[in-house]
N, C-alpha and C positions, 0 to 999 in steps of 0.2 A: 505492501501499499504506499504510496506516496502521495507526503502533503504539503502543501506548497505555502509559504506565506511572502505575500512580496508589499514589499514600504516602501516608498519612492525608488530609493536604486538601490536597491536592500535583495535581493535576492535569494532564499534560505531558501531548499529542499530537506525533507527527513523522510528518507526510503528508507523504509519496514519489512520484515515480514522474509523479504529473497536472501536476509545477508547481508548485501551490496557489495559482497564479494565474489563472485561469482555468478553466473546465466544474467538474467532476466533482471535481479538487481543493483547488481556489475555493471552489465548495459545500461542503464533505466540514471544509472548512478553518472556513467559517464559522455551518457548524451545531454545530464542537466548540466553539469559540470561546461561543458562544451559550448553551453544557453546562456553564462555566466552568470552562475546557481552557488551559487554555495554548499556542499552534498554535505547533508550527517548520517548517517550509513549505524 
């Protein structure tokens, strides 16, 4: 599950469930980071 908070220019995404270090969680985290989000796993 991904929660996104966007306040002015601060973009934060919290990636849960997939672990963020493999599979879809990792890819989701990578894509969000490329789009300027600070990703929390």
